[in-house]
N, C-alpha and C positions, 0 to 999 in steps of 0.2 A: 193710450189715453193720458193726457197731461192735465194735472190739476194745480191750481194755486188758490190762495185765500188771503183775505185782508179784512181788517175792521172797516166799517163804512165811514170813510173820511168825508169831510165837507168840501165839495168842489175840488176833488183831488188833483194832484199834479200829474204830469204826463207819464211818469214812471209807474204809477198805479195802473194806468191803462195799457202801458207797454207790457207789463207782466200779464195782464188779462188777455191781451192779444196773442200771447205765446201759448195760451192754455185752451184746452177743450172745455173745461169746467172751471168757473171762478166762484168760490164760496165766500159770501159776505158773512163775516163773523159778527153778527149783530148782538149776540148774547154773551159777549165777553165784557169784562169790567171796563167802564168808562175811565179814561185816563185824563185827568184835568191838566190843561196846558198843552195837550197834544193836538194833532190835526183832526180830531174827530169833530170839533166844532169851530175850527178856524183854518184859514189858509192865507197865503200872501198873494196880493195882486200888485200891479204896477201903477204908480201915480206920477204926476209931474215932479214930486219930491222924492221919488224912488219907491222901493217896495214898502207895502203897508199891509198890516193884518186886516182881514175881513173876518169878523167874528159873529157867531150865532150865540146870543145870550141863552143860557140854559139854567134850569132849576135842578140841582144835583145834590144827592146825599150819598156819601160813601157807604157801602161799596156797590152802588147801583150799576147794572149792566147798561150798555149803550141803548138798547131798546126799551129801557125803563126811564131814561133821562128825558124830562119834559122840556119843551121849548118855553122860554120865558117871554111873556108878552109878545107872542108871535105876530099878532095883527099889526102892532106898532113897529116891531123890529124888521119884519120883512120889507116894509116900506123903506126903512133906512138902508137896508142892504141893496135893494134895487136902485135907490137914489145914488148910492156910492158907486155901483157898477156903471150906471149911466154917465155919471160925472167923469169917470176916468176912461171910458171906452167909446164914448159917443163919436169920436173922430176916427175910430178904427175902420178898416176897409170892409169888415164883415158885420158891422154893428146892425144894420138894417135886417140882415138875415138871421142873426143869432139872438139878439136881445128880445124880440117879441116872444119867442119860444121859451127862452130862459125865464123871462118874467112870468109867463103863464105857469111854469112849474113852481116858482117861488111864491106865487100868490095863493097857492092852495093851502088848505088847513091840514095839519099833520098831527098824528097821535103822539109822536115822539121824535127825537133827534135821528134815530136810525131810519125812520120812515122818510123824513126829509132828505137825508143823505142818499138813500137808495133811489129815490126819484130823480135826484140830480145826477147820480152816477149813470142811471139808464139814459138820461138825456144826452150826456156827454158821450157815452158808449155809442149811441145811435148816430150822433153827429160825426164821430170818428169812423163810423161804419164797421165797428167790431162785431163779429158774429158769435162770439163766445157765449156759451150757456151759463147763466147765472143761477146759483142756488143760494137759499137763505138758511143759515145754520139753525135758526130757531124753529124752523119747520121740521127738524129732526131731533133725535135724542142721542147726540154724540157724547160718548163717555170720555173721561180723562181730562187732564189739564195740559196746556202748552203742547209739547211735542207729541205726547200720547194722543191727545185729541186730534191733532192734524193727521197722525198715522191712521187713526180710526176713520176719519173723514175720507182719506184716500182709499182705505179698504172698502168702505161702504159703496163708493162710486166705482170700485174696481179699476182704479187708475194705477198705472205702473211707473209714473214719474210725478214728482212734486217740485214746483218752482217756487223758490223763495227770493225775496229781495236780497241784495248783497249784504245788508245788515244782519241777515239771519246767520251768517257765519259766526257771529259772536255769541249766539245763544241757542241755536238749534243743534240737537244731538243727531248728527247724520246717521249714526250707527242704528238708531231705532227704526229709521226708514229702510235702511239696507237689510236689516234683519227680516223685514216683511217683504223683501223683494221689490221695494219701491226706490227708484233712482232719484237722488237728490240733485237738483240743478239750481244754479243761481243766476238771476237776471242782473247782469252788470250794466244797468241803464245809465246812459249819459245823455243829457238833454240835447236835442237837436237845436241848432241856432236858427231862429226865424226872425223876420222883421218885427220890431216892437215900437210902440210909441214912446216918447219921452227919453230919447237918448240911447245909450249903450245897452247891450243885451244883458238881461238878468235871467239866469236859469232857474228851473224848479218852482216857478210860480203856479198858480191854479191853472188847470187846463183851459179855463175860459179865456185866459190871456192868449193862448195859442189859437183857439177857435176864432176869437175876434180879429186876430192879426195875420193868420196864415194866408198864403197865396190862395186865391179862389181856384177850385178844381174845375 
């Protein structure tokens, strides 16, 4: 049984879903601290002028957790986000298939940022036909911080392997996992090249860029 975990990012890039696809269980860490300036409320898309940030305005007070961060003026800002997406992807080959469903998800009301992000993650997961089981960390009482917390999550779900992104090599203590008989693996993700609008290929944009532009199955 293989497990991986990640904070709920906003419209995550393909590497997020690649790690998910390699796992039997993917844990959404919605009750960890919100990191201002990170991908929890923003992501890059492609425009005629190149890459551009697509940002969800939030109301945040340190040290709130992601599932405590409120959306700022969501009724107004969801319209802006949808308008920006339409303006930059209306000429994509899959626009008619993807945009109505994506717009439906964005138009809902949400209790907090984590709730929004989870709904978008599930939409992309289904669009990519990933079957991995998703669990939400706040539904449990996992103890510890950082590595200890991840080890306890693995032990709770009785998994024998944990997959981290390649960046985890810099901060995860592999020995803590090995001590509990949990194999540590790293996902060395490299973005596949696919057709994009507006000139040359830019990797690691939001997964919606791939969904809008990929070859139809």
